[in-house]
C-alpha positions, 0 to 999 in steps of 0.5 A: 765729287762727293764721297759715295760718287768717288767710291762708285767711280773707283769701284767701276774702274776695279770692276773693269779691270777685273773683267779685262784680266778675266778676259785675258786669262780666258784668251790664254786658255783658249791659246793653250787648247789651240793646235800649237799645243795639241796632239803630236809632232811629225816625229811622235813627240809631244806638242803640249810643251810651252816656252817660259817666255810665252808664259811670262809674256802672257802673264805680263799681258794679264797683269797689264790688262785693265791697267 
């Protein structure tokens, strides 16, 4: 494979990974906008709290996207 073809393959791979990461970020945004975090609990408490473990799991998923 010549140099230009190899660079084109690498570029396509990197672009695919970037698209996968952008998709995962958008999925996370949709998750954050969902019913789980909207409004108030029955006791009047806020529902917009998120667990650190959830955030870390999403970040790991985003980091691994396209890999």
